[in-house]
Residue, then its C-alpha position, 0 to 999 in steps of 0.5 A: m213528916i221527917i223531911e218536912i221537919v228537917r226543912l223547917v230548920r234554916s240550915t237544912a231548908n234547901a236540902t233535897e229529899a234524896e240528901i235527907k234520906k241518905t243522911i237518915m240511912t247513914w245515921i241508922q246504919h251507924s247507930g250500932d257503933r254509937i250504942k257500942a261506944r256509949l256502952k263502952a264509955v259507961s262501963r269504963k266509968r264504973 
């Protein structure tokens, strides 16, 4: 389902299934870093 939706976007319409899966896996692997960075930014604002 996600792959079909990605292909509906003009800029990623020609992406291969392997490219899409690789991008998703990379995004998931780095999610912890994004969460930590966001929490750090929020704590600085307080």
